[in-house]
BALOBA-1460 file (C-alpha; in Angstrom, 3 decimals):
// residues 85
<rec num="1" residu="m" x="-5.333" y="-3.151" z="4.046"/>
<rec num="2" residu="p" x="-8.096" y="-5.235" z="2.417"/>
<rec num="3" residu="v" x="-11.113" y="-3.584" z="0.851"/>
<rec num="4" residu="i" x="-14.250" y="-4.097" z="2.940"/>
<rec num="5" residu="k" x="-16.978" y="-5.439" z="0.661"/>
<rec num="6" residu="v" x="-19.767" y="-5.748" z="3.234"/>
<rec num="7" residu="k" x="-21.523" y="-2.695" z="4.624"/>
<rec num="8" residu="v" x="-24.218" y="-2.986" z="7.287"/>
<rec num="9" residu="y" x="-26.677" y="-0.110" z="7.681"/>
<rec num="10" residu="g" x="-28.623" y="-0.340" z="10.909"/>
<rec num="11" residu="a" x="-29.206" y="1.046" z="14.389"/>
<rec num="12" residu="d" x="-27.583" y="0.213" z="17.712"/>
<rec num="13" residu="w" x="-30.961" y="-0.507" z="19.372"/>
<rec num="14" residu="c" x="-32.221" y="-2.775" z="16.549"/>
<rec num="15" residu="g" x="-32.262" y="-6.471" z="17.428"/>
<rec num="16" residu="d" x="-32.121" y="-7.564" z="13.771"/>
<rec num="17" residu="t" x="-29.070" y="-5.337" z="13.203"/>
<rec num="18" residu="q" x="-27.311" y="-6.722" z="16.284"/>
<rec num="19" residu="r" x="-28.074" y="-10.327" z="15.205"/>
<rec num="20" residu="a" x="-26.625" y="-9.652" z="11.731"/>
<rec num="21" residu="l" x="-23.456" y="-8.095" z="13.195"/>
<rec num="22" residu="k" x="-23.005" y="-11.001" z="15.608"/>
<rec num="23" residu="f" x="-23.527" y="-13.480" z="12.757"/>
<rec num="24" residu="l" x="-20.906" y="-11.747" z="10.567"/>
<rec num="25" residu="d" x="-18.505" y="-11.599" z="13.529"/>
<rec num="26" residu="g" x="-19.000" y="-15.335" z="14.074"/>
<rec num="27" residu="l" x="-18.142" y="-16.026" z="10.441"/>
<rec num="28" residu="g" x="-15.089" y="-13.791" z="10.617"/>
<rec num="29" residu="v" x="-16.400" y="-11.614" z="7.769"/>
<rec num="30" residu="a" x="-15.035" y="-8.057" z="7.763"/>
<rec num="31" residu="y" x="-17.669" y="-5.321" z="7.434"/>
<rec num="32" residu="d" x="-18.288" y="-1.642" z="7.925"/>
<rec num="33" residu="y" x="-21.180" y="-0.713" z="10.212"/>
<rec num="34" residu="v" x="-23.093" y="2.513" z="9.623"/>
<rec num="35" residu="n" x="-25.600" y="3.730" z="12.215"/>
<rec num="36" residu="v" x="-28.367" y="5.293" z="10.117"/>
<rec num="37" residu="e" x="-29.569" y="7.303" z="13.103"/>
<rec num="38" residu="k" x="-26.257" y="9.183" z="13.166"/>
<rec num="39" residu="d" x="-25.716" y="9.419" z="9.390"/>
<rec num="40" residu="a" x="-28.459" y="11.180" z="7.421"/>
<rec num="41" residu="e" x="-26.860" y="10.302" z="4.071"/>
<rec num="42" residu="a" x="-26.823" y="6.609" z="4.999"/>
<rec num="43" residu="a" x="-30.472" y="6.811" z="6.104"/>
<rec num="44" residu="r" x="-31.372" y="8.296" z="2.701"/>
<rec num="45" residu="w" x="-29.422" y="5.543" z="0.931"/>
<rec num="46" residu="v" x="-31.312" y="2.854" z="2.882"/>
<rec num="47" residu="k" x="-34.680" y="4.430" z="2.018"/>
<rec num="48" residu="e" x="-33.714" y="4.655" z="-1.666"/>
<rec num="49" residu="h" x="-33.100" y="0.902" z="-1.704"/>
<rec num="50" residu="n" x="-36.248" y="-0.025" z="0.262"/>
<rec num="51" residu="d" x="-39.126" y="1.845" z="-1.398"/>
<rec num="52" residu="g" x="-38.865" y="4.745" z="1.028"/>
<rec num="53" residu="k" x="-38.660" y="2.579" z="4.155"/>
<rec num="54" residu="e" x="-35.761" y="2.615" z="6.601"/>
<rec num="55" residu="l" x="-35.385" y="-1.155" z="6.944"/>
<rec num="56" residu="k" x="-32.756" y="-2.275" z="9.434"/>
<rec num="57" residu="p" x="-30.460" y="-3.835" z="8.731"/>
<rec num="58" residu="t" x="-29.947" y="-3.200" z="5.058"/>
<rec num="59" residu="i" x="-26.735" y="-4.901" z="4.020"/>
<rec num="60" residu="d" x="-24.653" y="-4.242" z="0.923"/>
<rec num="61" residu="v" x="-22.721" y="-7.411" z="0.071"/>
<rec num="62" residu="a" x="-20.340" y="-6.361" z="-2.715"/>
<rec num="63" residu="g" x="-23.162" y="-4.571" z="-4.538"/>
<rec num="64" residu="q" x="-25.972" y="-7.014" z="-3.685"/>
<rec num="65" residu="i" x="-28.490" y="-5.266" z="-1.425"/>
<rec num="66" residu="l" x="-30.229" y="-7.338" z="1.255"/>
<rec num="67" residu="s" x="-33.022" y="-5.932" z="3.405"/>
<rec num="68" residu="v" x="-33.428" y="-7.537" z="6.837"/>
<rec num="69" residu="p" x="-31.892" y="-10.805" z="5.610"/>
<rec num="70" residu="d" x="-32.043" y="-14.014" z="7.586"/>
<rec num="71" residu="e" x="-28.848" y="-16.008" z="8.165"/>
<rec num="72" residu="h" x="-29.485" y="-18.221" z="5.115"/>
<rec num="73" residu="e" x="-29.907" y="-15.248" z="2.753"/>
<rec num="74" residu="l" x="-26.808" y="-13.555" z="4.148"/>
<rec num="75" residu="t" x="-24.730" y="-16.744" z="3.908"/>
<rec num="76" residu="q" x="-25.868" y="-17.300" z="0.312"/>
<rec num="77" residu="a" x="-24.928" y="-13.746" z="-0.710"/>
<rec num="78" residu="l" x="-21.518" y="-14.022" z="0.988"/>
<rec num="79" residu="r" x="-20.818" y="-17.309" z="-0.812"/>
<rec num="80" residu="e" x="-21.986" y="-15.942" z="-4.199"/>
<rec num="81" residu="k" x="-19.608" y="-12.994" z="-3.807"/>
<rec num="82" residu="e" x="-16.849" y="-15.363" z="-2.613"/>
<rec num="83" residu="l" x="-16.540" y="-13.569" z="0.720"/>
<rec num="84" residu="m" x="-16.730" y="-16.820" z="2.712"/>
<rec num="85" residu="a" x="-16.147" y="-20.539" z="2.119"/>
């Protein structure tokens, strides 16, 4: 089983989170999704990486943290980490 190198921290109701998940699905990129409203530890992690704010989505791309990235930023990070062509 391959190691998942993309982790998406967000909320089910969040439009930006849903757009990011749909974008990753469209690219065929494997990811883990963590709902920060159901995981207090994940919510703390997100706040630690965003100056105390719970920005959704916050995406960990093989160690590179992106806060509410647009499609261009996400694509660039995936390419830099060689997770997509």
